C-alpha positions as a Markdown table, in Angstrom:
| # | Residue | x | y | z |
|---|---|---|---|---|
| 1 | Met | 100.6 | -72.5 | -10.0 |
| 2 | Ile | 102.3 | -70.8 | -7.2 |
| 3 | Asp | 103.7 | -67.1 | -7.6 |
| 4 | Leu | 106.6 | -66.3 | -5.0 |
| 5 | His | 107.3 | -62.8 | -6.1 |
| 6 | Cys | 104.2 | -60.5 | -6.2 |
| 7 | His | 103.4 | -57.1 | -5.1 |
| 8 | Ile | 100.0 | -57.6 | -4.3 |
| 9 | Leu | 99.8 | -56.4 | -0.8 |
| 10 | Pro | 97.8 | -53.0 | -1.0 |
| 11 | Gly | 99.3 | -49.5 | 0.0 |
| 12 | Val | 102.8 | -50.6 | 1.0 |
| 13 | Asp | 105.1 | -49.9 | -1.9 |
| 14 | Asp | 104.8 | -49.3 | -5.7 |
| 15 | Gly | 102.7 | -52.3 | -6.2 |
| 16 | Ala | 99.0 | -52.5 | -5.9 |
| 17 | Gln | 97.7 | -49.0 | -4.3 |
| 18 | Thr | 94.1 | -49.9 | -3.1 |
| 19 | Glu | 92.2 | -52.9 | -1.9 |
| 20 | Gln | 90.3 | -52.8 | -5.1 |
| 21 | Gln | 93.4 | -53.1 | -7.1 |
| 22 | Ala | 94.9 | -55.7 | -5.0 |
| 23 | Leu | 91.5 | -57.7 | -5.5 |
| 24 | Glu | 91.6 | -57.4 | -9.0 |
| 25 | Met | 95.1 | -58.7 | -9.3 |
| 26 | Ala | 94.1 | -61.8 | -7.0 |
| 27 | Arg | 91.2 | -62.5 | -9.3 |
| 28 | Met | 93.2 | -62.3 | -12.3 |
| 29 | Ala | 95.9 | -64.7 | -10.6 |
| 30 | Val | 93.2 | -67.0 | -10.0 |
| 31 | Arg | 91.9 | -67.0 | -13.5 |
| 32 | Ala | 95.3 | -67.7 | -14.7 |
| 33 | Gly | 95.6 | -70.9 | -12.7 |
| 34 | Val | 97.5 | -69.5 | -9.7 |
| 35 | His | 96.3 | -70.9 | -6.3 |
| 36 | Thr | 99.2 | -69.5 | -3.8 |
| 37 | Val | 100.8 | -66.1 | -4.1 |
| 38 | Ala | 103.8 | -64.7 | -1.9 |
| 39 | Ala | 103.0 | -61.2 | -1.1 |
| 40 | Thr | 106.5 | -59.7 | -1.3 |
| 41 | Pro | 106.5 | -55.9 | -0.8 |
| 42 | His | 109.8 | -54.1 | -1.3 |
| 43 | Thr | 111.8 | -54.2 | 2.2 |
| 44 | Asn | 114.8 | -52.5 | 3.8 |
| 45 | Ile | 114.8 | -49.7 | 1.3 |
| 46 | Ala | 115.8 | -46.7 | 3.6 |
| 47 | Gly | 113.5 | -43.8 | 3.4 |
| 48 | Val | 111.5 | -45.4 | 0.6 |
| 49 | Phe | 110.0 | -48.7 | 1.2 |
| 50 | Glu | 111.3 | -49.8 | 4.5 |
| 51 | Asn | 108.4 | -52.3 | 5.6 |
| 52 | Tyr | 110.3 | -53.9 | 8.4 |
| 53 | Ala | 108.2 | -56.5 | 10.6 |
| 54 | Ser | 105.8 | -54.7 | 12.5 |
| 55 | Asp | 102.3 | -55.2 | 14.1 |
| 56 | Glu | 101.1 | -52.9 | 11.4 |
| 57 | Leu | 102.6 | -54.8 | 8.5 |
| 58 | Asp | 101.1 | -58.1 | 10.2 |
| 59 | Ala | 97.7 | -56.4 | 10.3 |
| 60 | Arg | 98.0 | -55.4 | 6.6 |
| 61 | Phe | 98.4 | -59.0 | 5.6 |
| 62 | Asp | 95.8 | -60.3 | 7.9 |
| 63 | Ala | 93.4 | -57.7 | 6.6 |
| 64 | Phe | 93.9 | -58.5 | 3.0 |
| 65 | Arg | 93.6 | -62.5 | 3.7 |
| 66 | Ala | 90.3 | -61.5 | 5.5 |
| 67 | Leu | 89.2 | -59.5 | 2.3 |
| 68 | Leu | 90.1 | -62.5 | 0.1 |
| 69 | Arg | 87.8 | -64.7 | 2.2 |
| 70 | Arg | 85.0 | -62.3 | 2.1 |
| 71 | Glu | 85.2 | -61.6 | -1.6 |
| 72 | Asn | 85.5 | -65.6 | -2.2 |
| 73 | Val | 88.6 | -65.2 | -3.7 |
| 74 | Pro | 90.2 | -68.7 | -3.6 |
| 75 | Leu | 93.9 | -67.4 | -3.4 |
| 76 | Arg | 96.2 | -68.5 | -0.7 |
| 77 | Leu | 98.3 | -65.8 | 0.6 |
| 78 | Val | 101.8 | -66.3 | 2.0 |
| 79 | Thr | 103.9 | -63.8 | 3.7 |
| 80 | Gly | 107.4 | -62.7 | 2.3 |
| 81 | Ala | 109.2 | -59.7 | 1.1 |
| 82 | Glu | 111.5 | -58.5 | -1.6 |
| 83 | Ile | 114.6 | -57.7 | 0.5 |
| 84 | Tyr | 116.9 | -55.0 | -0.6 |
| 85 | Ala | 120.5 | -56.0 | -0.1 |
| 86 | Asp | 121.8 | -53.1 | 2.0 |
| 87 | Gly | 123.1 | -53.4 | 5.5 |
| 88 | Asp | 123.6 | -56.5 | 7.4 |
| 89 | Leu | 121.0 | -58.9 | 6.0 |
| 90 | Val | 122.1 | -61.7 | 8.1 |
| 91 | Asp | 121.3 | -59.6 | 11.3 |
| 92 | Leu | 118.0 | -58.4 | 9.9 |
| 93 | Leu | 116.8 | -62.0 | 9.2 |
| 94 | Gln | 117.9 | -63.3 | 12.4 |
| 95 | Arg | 116.3 | -60.6 | 14.5 |
| 96 | Gly | 113.0 | -61.3 | 12.5 |
| 97 | Arg | 113.2 | -57.8 | 10.9 |
| 98 | Val | 112.5 | -58.9 | 7.4 |
| 99 | Pro | 110.6 | -62.1 | 6.5 |
| 100 | Thr | 111.6 | -65.0 | 4.4 |
| 101 | Leu | 109.2 | -66.6 | 2.0 |
| 102 | Gly | 106.5 | -68.3 | 4.0 |
| 103 | Gly | 108.8 | -68.4 | 7.1 |
| 104 | Thr | 111.1 | -70.8 | 5.6 |
| 105 | Arg | 115.0 | -70.4 | 5.3 |
| 106 | Tyr | 114.5 | -69.0 | 1.7 |
| 107 | Pro | 114.9 | -65.0 | 1.6 |
| 108 | Leu | 113.9 | -63.3 | -1.6 |
| 109 | Val | 116.8 | -60.9 | -2.2 |
| 110 | Glu | 117.2 | -58.1 | -4.8 |
| 111 | Phe | 120.4 | -56.1 | -5.5 |
| 112 | Ser | 120.9 | -52.6 | -7.1 |
| 113 | Phe | 120.9 | -53.1 | -11.0 |
| 114 | His | 124.3 | -51.3 | -10.7 |
| 115 | Asp | 125.8 | -53.4 | -8.1 |
| 116 | Arg | 129.3 | -54.8 | -7.9 |
| 117 | Pro | 129.6 | -58.3 | -8.5 |
| 118 | Ala | 132.3 | -58.6 | -5.6 |
| 119 | Arg | 129.9 | -57.2 | -3.1 |
| 120 | Val | 126.8 | -59.4 | -4.4 |
| 121 | Leu | 129.0 | -62.5 | -3.9 |
| 122 | Arg | 130.0 | -61.4 | -0.4 |
| 123 | Val | 126.3 | -60.8 | 0.5 |
| 124 | Leu | 125.0 | -64.1 | -0.9 |
| 125 | Gln | 127.9 | -66.0 | 0.8 |
| 126 | Glu | 127.2 | -64.4 | 4.2 |
| 127 | Leu | 123.5 | -65.6 | 3.8 |
| 128 | Leu | 124.5 | -69.1 | 2.8 |
| 129 | Asp | 127.0 | -69.3 | 5.7 |
| 130 | Ala | 124.2 | -68.4 | 8.1 |
| 131 | Gly | 122.1 | -71.4 | 7.0 |
| 132 | Tyr | 119.8 | -69.3 | 4.5 |
| 133 | Thr | 119.3 | -70.0 | 1.0 |
| 134 | Pro | 119.0 | -66.8 | -1.0 |
| 135 | Val | 116.5 | -66.6 | -3.8 |
| 136 | Ile | 118.0 | -64.1 | -6.1 |
| 137 | Ala | 115.0 | -61.8 | -7.7 |
| 138 | His | 115.3 | -61.4 | -11.5 |
| 139 | Pro | 119.0 | -61.8 | -11.9 |
| 140 | Glu | 118.4 | -61.2 | -15.6 |
| 141 | Arg | 117.7 | -57.6 | -15.0 |
| 142 | Tyr | 121.0 | -56.6 | -13.2 |
| 143 | Val | 123.6 | -54.9 | -15.3 |
| 144 | Phe | 126.4 | -56.6 | -13.6 |
| 145 | Val | 124.8 | -60.0 | -14.9 |
| 146 | Gln | 124.2 | -58.8 | -18.3 |
| 147 | Arg | 127.8 | -57.9 | -18.6 |
| 148 | Asp | 128.9 | -61.1 | -17.6 |
| 149 | Pro | 126.2 | -63.9 | -17.7 |
| 150 | Arg | 128.4 | -66.9 | -18.4 |
| 151 | Gly | 130.6 | -66.1 | -15.3 |
| 152 | Leu | 128.2 | -65.1 | -12.9 |
| 153 | Val | 124.8 | -66.8 | -13.3 |
| 154 | Pro | 126.6 | -70.4 | -13.1 |
| 155 | Leu | 128.6 | -69.2 | -10.2 |
| 156 | Phe | 125.3 | -68.2 | -8.3 |
| 157 | Ala | 123.7 | -71.5 | -9.0 |
| 158 | Asp | 127.0 | -73.5 | -7.9 |
| 159 | Met | 127.1 | -71.6 | -4.7 |
| 160 | Gly | 123.7 | -72.9 | -3.9 |
| 161 | Cys | 121.5 | -69.8 | -4.7 |
| 162 | Val | 118.0 | -70.1 | -6.2 |
| 163 | Leu | 117.4 | -68.1 | -9.3 |
| 164 | Gln | 114.2 | -66.5 | -10.1 |
| 165 | Ile | 113.3 | -64.8 | -13.5 |
| 166 | Asn | 110.4 | -62.6 | -14.0 |
| 167 | Lys | 107.8 | -63.9 | -16.4 |
| 168 | Gly | 108.1 | -60.8 | -18.7 |
| 169 | Ser | 111.8 | -61.2 | -19.1 |
| 170 | Pro | 111.8 | -64.4 | -21.8 |
| 171 | Leu | 108.6 | -62.6 | -23.4 |
| 172 | Gly | 110.6 | -59.4 | -24.1 |
| 173 | Arg | 108.7 | -57.2 | -21.8 |
| 174 | Phe | 111.8 | -55.9 | -20.1 |
| 175 | Gly | 113.9 | -55.2 | -23.1 |
| 176 | Asp | 116.5 | -57.0 | -25.2 |
| 177 | Ser | 118.9 | -57.8 | -22.6 |
| 178 | Cys | 116.7 | -59.1 | -20.3 |
| 179 | Leu | 115.2 | -61.4 | -22.9 |
| 180 | Arg | 118.7 | -62.6 | -24.0 |
| 181 | Val | 120.0 | -63.4 | -20.4 |
| 182 | Ser | 116.7 | -65.0 | -19.3 |
| 183 | Arg | 116.5 | -67.4 | -22.3 |
| 184 | Trp | 120.3 | -68.2 | -22.0 |
| 185 | Met | 119.6 | -69.3 | -18.5 |
| 186 | Leu | 116.5 | -71.4 | -19.3 |
| 187 | Glu | 118.4 | -73.1 | -22.1 |
| 188 | Arg | 121.1 | -74.1 | -19.7 |
| 189 | Gly | 118.8 | -75.0 | -17.1 |
| 190 | Leu | 120.0 | -72.3 | -14.7 |
| 191 | Val | 116.5 | -71.1 | -13.7 |
| 192 | His | 114.8 | -72.5 | -10.6 |
| 193 | Leu | 111.8 | -70.3 | -10.3 |
| 194 | Ala | 109.5 | -68.3 | -12.7 |
| 195 | Ala | 107.4 | -65.5 | -11.0 |
| 196 | Ser | 105.2 | -62.6 | -11.8 |
| 197 | Asp | 106.9 | -59.6 | -10.0 |
| 198 | Ala | 103.5 | -58.2 | -10.6 |
| 199 | His | 102.7 | -54.5 | -9.6 |
| 200 | Arg | 99.3 | -53.8 | -11.2 |
| 201 | Asp | 96.2 | -55.4 | -12.6 |
| 202 | His | 96.8 | -53.7 | -16.1 |
| 203 | Met | 100.7 | -53.7 | -16.4 |
| 204 | Arg | 103.1 | -56.2 | -14.8 |
| 205 | Thr | 100.4 | -58.2 | -13.9 |
| 206 | Pro | 99.9 | -61.4 | -12.2 |
| 207 | Trp | 98.8 | -63.4 | -15.1 |
| 208 | Leu | 101.3 | -66.6 | -15.3 |
| 209 | Ala | 99.3 | -68.3 | -18.1 |
| 210 | Asp | 101.4 | -66.6 | -20.8 |
| 211 | Ile | 104.9 | -67.6 | -19.4 |
| 212 | Arg | 103.4 | -71.2 | -18.8 |
| 213 | Ala | 102.4 | -71.4 | -22.3 |
| 214 | Phe | 105.8 | -70.1 | -23.4 |
| 215 | Leu | 107.7 | -72.4 | -21.4 |
| 216 | Tyr | 105.6 | -75.4 | -22.5 |
| 217 | Asp | 106.0 | -74.6 | -26.0 |
| 218 | Val | 109.6 | -74.0 | -26.1 |
| 219 | Tyr | 111.0 | -76.3 | -23.4 |
| 220 | Gly | 108.2 | -78.9 | -22.8 |
| 221 | Asp | 105.8 | -79.7 | -20.1 |
| 222 | Gly | 108.3 | -80.6 | -17.5 |
| 223 | Cys | 109.7 | -76.9 | -17.6 |
| 224 | Pro | 106.5 | -75.1 | -16.6 |
| 225 | Gln | 105.8 | -77.9 | -14.1 |
| 226 | Leu | 109.4 | -77.2 | -12.3 |
| 227 | Leu | 109.5 | -73.5 | -12.2 |
| 228 | Leu | 105.9 | -72.7 | -11.5 |
| 229 | Glu | 104.8 | -75.7 | -9.5 |
| 230 | Arg | 107.2 | -78.1 | -8.1 |
| 231 | Asn | 110.1 | -75.6 | -7.1 |
| 232 | Pro | 107.9 | -73.0 | -5.6 |
| 233 | Ala | 106.2 | -75.8 | -3.4 |
| 234 | His | 109.6 | -77.2 | -2.3 |
| 235 | Ile | 110.5 | -73.7 | -1.2 |
| 236 | Leu | 107.4 | -73.2 | 1.0 |
| 237 | Arg | 107.9 | -76.5 | 2.5 |
| 238 | Asp | 111.5 | -75.7 | 3.1 |
| 239 | Glu | 112.8 | -78.4 | 0.9 |
| 240 | Pro | 115.8 | -78.3 | -1.4 |
| 241 | Val | 114.8 | -77.1 | -5.0 |
| 242 | Glu | 115.3 | -79.2 | -8.0 |
| 243 | Asp | 117.7 | -78.4 | -10.9 |
| 244 | Ala | 116.4 | -78.3 | -14.4 |
| 245 | Phe | 118.7 | -81.1 | -15.5 |
| 246 | Asp | 118.5 | -83.4 | -12.3 |
C-alpha cells in the first residue's frame, strides 16, 4: 500500500516528535503492508507550522531517509506537504516554496474546518487553472462539507479535484459526522484515496490494515486496491487518477 498523507517527519509539526517515534511509525506502517509513505508536514500555517521549502527542511527529509536505511526499515519516503490554503497558493507552488506530492502536479491541500465554500471553490479553481490537480485532504472533516455534502463533494470531483479521506473517518474515529459523510462518499464512488493522516505511533497511527479490511469487507476487493494502491501510484507517477465507477 501507499500512504500519501502522513505526519511522520520528526520534529517539524504536531506529528512525530522524535526520531524514535518516527521510526516506530515507519515500522508500524511496514507491518501493516505499506511500502511507500509521503511525509506531509503541515505547511503554510503562519506562525505555527510554516515549513516552507528550505535547505533545513531538505536536510530533515534526507536525515530521516538515512535513518530508515540504517535501521533496515524497508519504507520508501516521498517528499510532500499538507499545504494550508492561505495566501496565494499558486504563487507559492510556482516559486517552489511549498512541495507537491513527490514533485508531481498534485498538491495536498487542506482548508480551515470552518472555511466558506465560495472561497474554497475559488482556491481550487485557481490551482486547476494553473495546471495543478489539488488533492483535498480529508473533505469529510470540514464543517462546510458536512453541512452540504450532496452539493459540494460531487462538485469537487466534477471540477477535477482528487478527494482523500482519512482512514479513521469511515471507522468512526472522528465522530458521527465524519463517519456519515465518508461512507456516503464511498458508497457513491466519490473517493479517490484513503490515507492515514497519521500523527503518532499510539494514536492516529499509520496502520492501514484496518481500513483495507473494512473497504474489502464492505465494498469488495477492488475498492482497497483502488484507494490504497492504484490511485496513489498514479499520483506519484503524475498520471490521472481513476474514478471508482470507471
